[in-house]
N, C-alpha and C positions, 0 to 999 in steps of 0.2 A: 386329343381334341374333344371337347364336349360342346353340346348345343342344348339349349333349353328352349322349350316351347313357350316359356313365359318371360323370356328376357325383355326388359323394358329399358329405354323407350324404343318403340318400333320405328323403323324408317320406311320410307316409300321407295319402291323399286318398280321401274317400268320394264316390261318385257314384251316381246312380240311372239305370238303364238298363232298357229294356223286356225282359221275359223272353225274347223271341225272340233279342235281341242277346246276352243272357247265355248262352243255349243255343249260339249260334254260336261265342261266345268259348270256351266249354267244349269244343266239338268241335275247334276249332283248337288249343286247349291240348293235348288228348289226341293229336291228329295230329302235333304238332310236338315234344311233350315239353317245352314251355315252360310256365311258369306263366301263369295268367290275368293276374296283376299285371304280369309282364314284357311280355306282348302288349299290354295296355292302355297301359302306359307307352310302348312303342314307337310305338303308334298316335298318342298325344298328341304325342310329339316330332316325328313325321313331319308331323302337322297343323300344329304351330307353325312348323316350318321352311317349309312350303308357304305359310302365311299371311304370314310375315315376308318371303319372297321376293316375293310379290305386292304387299304394301304398299310395299316398297322400290321396285319398278318403277312403281307408281302415283305415288308421290311424285316420282320422277325425271321421269316423263312430265308431271306437273302443272307442275313447275319449267320444263321445256322449253316447255310451252304458254303459260306466263306470261311468257316471255322476249320481248324486242323483236323478235327474228328469227323468231318463230313464224309459220308460214304454215298457213292452213286452206283446205280444199276444201269447197265448198258441198255440203251433205248430199244434195240432189237429184241433183247430178252424180255423186256416189259411188254412190248407189242405182241410177241409170241404168246406170252402168258395171258394177256387180255383176250387175244383172238380165240383161245381155247375155252374161255368161260362158257359154262352151260353145256359143255360136251360131256360125254360119259367118262372121259379120262382127264378130268380137271387136275391140273398140277398145282403144287404149292407155289407161293410167291417167290420169284427169284431173289437170290441174295447176293 
């Protein structure tokens, strides 16, 4: 999934936001010389890109976990390994 900041034509979207967020958006708009609409659209595009990236990685990881060659480490072993990080007797990662 890809998103472009320059896709045309633009469409109008109405959203409800708390007054405090609106005020912060107005302050950022004044400080940057950008419109509130521009800043909100940029924030939405950034959010969608972030979510698409995470979803892609989750799907890839699930596919690997479902494969015949997947190997798992017991939760208790991983917890014990993490709990000893920073100690004078750090152990190797469990296998």
